[in-house]
Z-matrix of the N, CA and C atoms (Angstrom, degrees):
N
C 1 1.448
C 2 1.533 1 111.35
N 3 1.340 2 116.93 1 -35.59
C 4 1.456 3 119.98 2 179.26
C 5 1.525 4 111.20 3 -64.76
N 6 1.317 5 116.55 4 -36.66
C 7 1.465 6 120.68 5 179.67
C 8 1.531 7 110.72 6 -65.39
N 9 1.316 8 116.34 7 -32.30
C 10 1.462 9 120.11 8 179.21
C 11 1.523 10 110.94 9 -64.42
N 12 1.326 11 117.57 10 -40.22
C 13 1.462 12 120.99 11 -178.79
C 14 1.522 13 112.68 12 -82.06
N 15 1.334 14 118.44 13 -11.45
C 16 1.457 15 121.65 14 175.09
C 17 1.521 16 112.28 15 -88.58
N 18 1.312 17 116.95 16 -2.02
C 19 1.455 18 122.18 17 -179.33
C 20 1.532 19 109.80 18 -67.24
N 21 1.336 20 117.16 19 128.23
C 22 1.460 21 120.59 20 -176.27
C 23 1.528 22 112.04 21 -69.13
N 24 1.322 23 117.92 22 -27.59
C 25 1.451 24 120.38 23 179.20
C 26 1.526 25 111.37 24 -72.69
N 27 1.311 26 117.46 25 -33.81
C 28 1.458 27 120.98 26 176.38
C 29 1.529 28 109.89 27 -68.03
N 30 1.336 29 116.91 28 -44.31
C 31 1.463 30 120.39 29 177.70
C 32 1.530 31 110.54 30 -61.89
N 33 1.316 32 115.95 31 -41.30
C 34 1.463 33 120.40 32 178.96
C 35 1.516 34 111.25 33 -63.00
N 36 1.326 35 117.18 34 -45.41
C 37 1.460 36 119.70 35 -178.05
C 38 1.528 37 111.62 36 -65.73
N 39 1.334 38 117.50 37 -38.11
C 40 1.470 39 120.24 38 177.29
C 41 1.525 40 110.28 39 -65.35
N 42 1.331 41 116.36 40 -42.97
C 43 1.469 42 120.06 41 179.56
C 44 1.519 43 110.96 42 -64.03
N 45 1.330 44 117.65 43 -40.71
C 46 1.467 45 120.51 44 -179.20
C 47 1.524 46 110.88 45 -68.00
N 48 1.310 47 117.04 46 -41.20
C 49 1.470 48 119.71 47 179.25
C 50 1.526 49 110.38 48 -62.83
N 51 1.329 50 117.04 49 -45.68
C 52 1.464 51 120.09 50 178.59
C 53 1.533 52 111.16 51 -64.08
N 54 1.315 53 116.71 52 -39.69
C 55 1.465 54 121.13 53 179.71
C 56 1.524 55 111.17 54 -65.16
N 57 1.325 56 117.44 55 -43.06
C 58 1.468 57 120.85 56 179.85
C 59 1.527 58 110.51 57 -67.75
N 60 1.329 59 117.40 58 -40.03
C 61 1.463 60 119.43 59 176.42
C 62 1.524 61 111.42 60 -62.57
N 63 1.318 62 116.90 61 -38.12
C 64 1.464 63 121.24 62 177.95
C 65 1.528 64 110.44 63 -66.24
N 66 1.341 65 117.33 64 -39.19
C 67 1.466 66 121.32 65 178.49
C 68 1.527 67 110.43 66 -66.00
N 69 1.319 68 116.99 67 -42.01
C 70 1.466 69 120.32 68 178.11
C 71 1.524 70 110.29 69 -63.59
N 72 1.320 71 117.03 70 -39.68
C 73 1.456 72 121.27 71 179.48
C 74 1.530 73 111.04 72 -65.08
N 75 1.336 74 116.40 73 -39.93
C 76 1.462 75 120.11 74 178.02
C 77 1.522 76 111.96 75 -73.65
N 78 1.315 77 116.53 76 -34.07
C 79 1.452 78 121.07 77 -177.75
C 80 1.518 79 113.66 78 82.17
N 81 1.310 80 117.56 79 11.52
C 82 1.465 81 121.97 80 179.73
C 83 1.531 82 108.23 81 -106.34
N 84 1.315 83 115.96 82 96.19
C 85 1.457 84 120.10 83 -173.85
C 86 1.523 85 113.42 84 -80.16
N 87 1.317 86 117.18 85 -4.12
C 88 1.464 87 120.55 86 173.26
C 89 1.523 88 111.03 87 -67.16
N 90 1.308 89 117.17 88 -20.67
C 91 1.464 90 120.42 89 179.78
C 92 1.525 91 112.96 90 -72.37
N 93 1.322 92 117.30 91 -7.45
C 94 1.464 93 120.14 92 175.34
C 95 1.526 94 111.53 93 -65.13
N 96 1.318 95 116.37 94 -14.57
C 97 1.468 96 120.34 95 175.54
C 98 1.533 97 110.42 96 -63.49
N 99 1.318 98 117.21 97 -22.49
C 100 1.462 99 121.66 98 179.73
C 101 1.520 100 114.82 99 -75.51
N 102 1.308 101 118.17 100 -8.90
C 103 1.473 102 120.35 101 179.91
C 104 1.532 103 113.34 102 -61.03
N 105 1.348 104 120.43 103 -40.56
C 106 1.473 105 118.08 104 175.79
C 107 1.528 106 113.42 105 -62.64
N 108 1.325 107 116.80 106 -30.36
C 109 1.466 108 119.25 107 177.71
C 110 1.523 109 110.36 108 -68.30
N 111 1.327 110 116.90 109 -41.44
C 112 1.468 111 120.21 110 176.63
C 113 1.522 112 109.99 111 -64.10
N 114 1.332 113 116.92 112 -39.69
C 115 1.464 114 120.49 113 177.16
C 116 1.525 115 110.94 114 -60.73
N 117 1.325 116 116.05 115 -41.80
C 118 1.458 117 119.84 116 179.89
C 119 1.527 118 111.48 117 -67.07
N 120 1.308 119 117.58 118 -40.32
C 121 1.465 120 121.45 119 -177.94
C 122 1.526 121 111.09 120 -65.61
N 123 1.332 122 117.16 121 -42.03
C 124 1.461 123 120.04 122 -173.59
C 125 1.528 124 114.02 123 -92.90
N 126 1.322 125 119.52 124 -32.03
C 127 1.460 126 121.08 125 -172.36
C 128 1.527 127 112.28 126 -108.38
N 129 1.319 128 118.39 127 -57.90
C 130 1.462 129 121.39 128 -171.48
C 131 1.528 130 112.64 129 -74.81
N 132 1.320 131 116.45 130 -51.49
C 133 1.473 132 124.35 131 178.34
C 134 1.527 133 113.31 132 58.76
N 135 1.325 134 117.51 133 45.36
C 136 1.468 135 121.54 134 177.60
C 137 1.521 136 112.11 135 -93.33
N 138 1.333 137 117.08 136 -37.80
C 139 1.462 138 121.08 137 -177.67
C 140 1.516 139 109.28 138 -80.44
N 141 1.324 140 115.21 139 135.33
C 142 1.465 141 121.46 140 179.31
C 143 1.528 142 108.37 141 -84.89
N 144 1.350 143 117.14 142 93.56
C 145 1.454 144 122.02 143 -174.42
C 146 1.520 145 112.12 144 -74.95
N 147 1.311 146 118.42 145 -25.88
C 148 1.468 147 121.28 146 178.99
C 149 1.521 148 108.25 147 -95.77
N 150 1.335 149 115.37 148 71.26
C 151 1.458 150 120.83 149 -173.24
C 152 1.520 151 112.34 150 -67.71
N 153 1.310 152 118.70 151 -17.12
C 154 1.457 153 120.45 152 -179.31
C 155 1.533 154 111.74 153 -84.07
N 156 1.323 155 116.55 154 -7.50
C 157 1.465 156 120.97 155 177.24
C 158 1.519 157 109.45 156 -110.07
N 159 1.323 158 115.89 157 150.62
C 160 1.457 159 119.57 158 177.26
C 161 1.524 160 109.78 159 -79.57
N 162 1.316 161 115.69 160 146.12
C 163 1.464 162 119.95 161 177.93
C 164 1.522 163 110.02 162 -73.77
N 165 1.305 164 116.57 163 139.84
C 166 1.453 165 121.70 164 173.78
C 167 1.517 166 114.98 165 82.28
N 168 1.312 167 118.71 166 -6.81
C 169 1.455 168 121.51 167 179.27
C 170 1.530 169 107.62 168 -90.86
N 171 1.320 170 115.79 169 122.35
C 172 1.458 171 119.78 170 -176.52
C 173 1.519 172 111.86 171 -71.66
N 174 1.333 173 117.06 172 -44.59
C 175 1.453 174 120.25 173 -175.08
C 176 1.530 175 108.71 174 -127.27
N 177 1.308 176 115.93 175 128.27
C 178 1.448 177 121.11 176 177.99
C 179 1.527 178 107.66 177 -123.54
N 180 1.303 179 116.36 178 151.63
C 181 1.450 180 118.99 179 -177.76
C 182 1.518 181 110.28 180 -63.58
N 183 1.301 182 115.59 181 140.65
C 184 1.454 183 121.82 182 -176.20
C 185 1.523 184 110.94 183 -67.50
N 186 1.306 185 117.29 184 -38.90
C 187 1.461 186 120.66 185 -175.42
C 188 1.528 187 111.92 186 -67.82
N 189 1.317 188 116.98 187 -35.83
C 190 1.460 189 120.18 188 177.72
C 191 1.523 190 110.08 189 -66.16
N 192 1.321 191 116.95 190 -40.08
C 193 1.443 192 122.39 191 178.01
C 194 1.531 193 110.74 192 -63.12
N 195 1.310 194 116.93 193 -44.62
C 196 1.467 195 121.53 194 178.91
C 197 1.524 196 110.37 195 -64.82
N 198 1.305 197 117.35 196 -38.37
C 199 1.463 198 121.35 197 179.32
C 200 1.521 199 111.34 198 -61.55
N 201 1.318 200 117.28 199 -48.50
C 202 1.456 201 120.46 200 -179.25
C 203 1.526 202 111.47 201 -64.84
N 204 1.320 203 117.35 202 -39.35
C 205 1.461 204 120.12 203 178.34
C 206 1.524 205 110.93 204 -65.92
N 207 1.323 206 117.90 205 -39.66
C 208 1.457 207 120.18 206 -178.87
C 209 1.528 208 111.10 207 -66.10
N 210 1.332 209 116.86 208 -39.14
C 211 1.466 210 120.10 209 177.37
C 212 1.525 211 110.07 210 -64.20
N 213 1.330 212 116.77 211 -44.88
C 214 1.460 213 120.63 212 -179.67
C 215 1.525 214 110.76 213 -63.73
N 216 1.334 215 117.59 214 -46.97
C 217 1.458 216 120.80 215 -177.41
C 218 1.514 217 112.07 216 -66.70
N 219 1.326 218 117.97 217 -37.73
C 220 1.458 219 118.93 218 -179.90
C 221 1.524 220 110.40 219 -66.32
N 222 1.307 221 117.81 220 -37.15
C 223 1.460 222 120.38 221 178.16
C 224 1.522 223 111.65 222 -72.81
N 225 1.315 224 116.89 223 -32.77
C 226 1.455 225 120.23 224 -177.64
C 227 1.524 226 111.30 225 -75.65
N 228 1.328 227 116.98 226 -48.30
C 229 1.457 228 120.18 227 -172.46
C 230 1.525 229 113.58 228 -80.62
N 231 1.304 230 117.69 229 -32.02
C 232 1.458 231 119.24 230 -176.36
C 233 1.520 232 112.91 231 -97.37
N 234 1.311 233 118.31 232 2.94
C 235 1.440 234 122.42 233 172.64
C 236 1.516 235 115.04 234 76.14
N 237 1.303 236 117.75 235 13.97
C 238 1.451 237 119.89 236 178.94
C 239 1.528 238 108.39 237 -79.85
N 240 1.271 239 116.61 238 126.00
C 241 1.465 240 120.26 239 -179.93
C 242 1.511 241 111.65 240 -96.32
N 243 1.316 242 117.71 241 -12.09
C 244 1.454 243 121.24 242 -178.49
C 245 1.521 244 109.80 243 -90.94
N 246 1.313 245 116.54 244 128.48
C 247 1.456 246 121.81 245 176.02
C 248 1.513 247 107.45 246 -119.93
N 249 1.298 248 115.98 247 128.01
C 250 1.455 249 120.24 248 177.63
C 251 1.529 250 107.61 249 -78.74
N 252 1.324 251 116.23 250 100.02
C 253 1.458 252 120.76 251 -174.45
C 254 1.517 253 112.33 252 -71.20
N 255 1.315 254 118.07 253 -11.21
C 256 1.456 255 119.97 254 175.93
C 257 1.523 256 111.33 255 -66.43
N 258 1.337 257 116.50 256 -23.78
C 259 1.461 258 120.08 257 178.32
C 260 1.519 259 111.77 258 -68.43
N 261 1.342 260 116.42 259 -27.15
C 262 1.452 261 119.99 260 -176.53
C 263 1.521 262 113.88 261 -83.58
N 264 1.307 263 116.91 262 -8.44
C 265 1.465 264 119.79 263 178.23
C 266 1.518 265 108.24 264 -79.25
N 267 1.297 266 115.01 265 119.83
C 268 1.474 267 119.49 266 -176.92
C 269 1.506 268 110.69 267 -106.37
């Protein structure tokens, strides 16, 4: 039974059904453009969505992860376009 719920196609279909129901509830059908992104996240998995983590590394330090997220969020939410890239040199 556990293997049935680990199936990527089942997860994809549940996500798509919930997403379509949410779009119908909102009434904004332009959001259907997001369906290929959901397909990529659940089925294809080619794009590295967790860009702040290294690929293939099982365990990464928590503080480094928090640091990268804080830099990204501060630039995104406060509208700062300048990033001091010297901070990223480790």
